[in-house]
N, C-alpha and C positions, 0 to 999 in steps of 0.2 A: 821355687826351683829353676825357672826359665822365665825369659822374655820371649813372648810370642810376635814373630814378625809377619807371619802370612799363614794362612790355611785355606783348605777348601775340603768339603765332604761331598764326594760324588756318589752316585748310586751304587758303584761297585768298588770304590777305593777312596782313599783320602791322601792329601799332601799337606805337609806343614813344615815351616821354618821356624826354628827357635834358636835362642842363644842361651845356654845355660848359664844361671847366676854363679859368678866366680867365687863368692864366698861359699855358697852351698855345695858347688863341685869340689872345692878342696876339702871339706868335711867329708863329702861322700866317699871320696876315695881313701880316706884314713879309716873308715869303719871296718870293723872285722868282717871278714868273708863269712857269708851264711850258706854259701854254696861252693861249688868246686872251683869256680873261676871269678876272678875280680871283675865285675863289670864298670864300664866306664860311665861317667855322668850322663853322656848321651843315651847309653843303653838303659840305664836306670829309669830316666825320664821316658823314654819311649815304651819301655815295658810297662810302666805304670799307667800311661795313657791308654795303650793298647788294651791292657787288662780291664781297666775301668769301662771303656766305651764298650768292649765286648760284652761284659756283664750287663750294662745298661741295655745294649741293643737286644740281647738275648732275653732279657726281662720283658721289654716291649713285645718281642716276637712270641713270648711264652715258650722259648725253647732253651736248651743248654748245649754245652759243648764249644768247640771251635768256632769262632766268629770270623776272624781275619785270616787271610792267606799268611802262611809263614814267610813268604817272599817279601823282602824289603830292599829298598834302594837307599843308600846313605849318599850324601854328597856335602863336602864342606865347601861354604863359600869362602874363598880366598881373599877377596877384596870387595870393595863397594859395588863395583861394576857388576861382578857375579852375583852378589846379594839382590841387586835389583833385576838381574835377568832371572833369576830363580823365583822372586817375587812375581814378576809378569807371567813366567810359566805356570806357576800355582794357579794365580787368580785368572788366567785366561782360560783353564781347563774346561769350565762349563760352556763358554763361547765355541771352543774348538769342538766340543762334543755336540754342539747344536742344541743345547738345553735353553739358552738364553742369548739374546743378542749383545747385551752389555754385561761386564763383569759385575757390576753393582746390583744386577737384577737377580742373581744367584743368592738365595737366602742363607746358605750354609758357606759363607766365604768371608774372608778378611776384607775383600773389595767392598762388599755391602756394609760391613761394620765400619770401615775406614771412611766411607761416605756418610754413614749416619754420625760418626763421631768426630770427624775432621782431623783425625790423626794421619799425618803424611806418611806415604809410602816410605818404608825403611825404619820407621820408628815403632817401638813397641806398641802393641794394641792394649788398650785398657781392660781391665777385668769387667764384665758385665754380669749382673746378678740376675 
């Protein structure tokens, strides 16, 4: 459904940058509406990730109900320079929060994964099993 370009999972929130797969996105918008409003490919992907991660987090915690805040902030990267600025912002989050000294030291981030796999900044990250 998408190419993951950057992510970080923090103690109280997460950030991620992704690029919807073009072929999937074209099919997704053609599907019949199952609810009152037609969702964009970005909204479909975001909802799927939020729903799955909330379910898994609640399972680990032994609880139910809402997990993520309903507040979201979406931003489109309009060019390569802005994409790199957003990647830096995402990957610097644990450093700015004082949780680690180097971006690659935070275990739940694309910076760490990028260091381990050698994927250059701005290129899609590989799936890991």
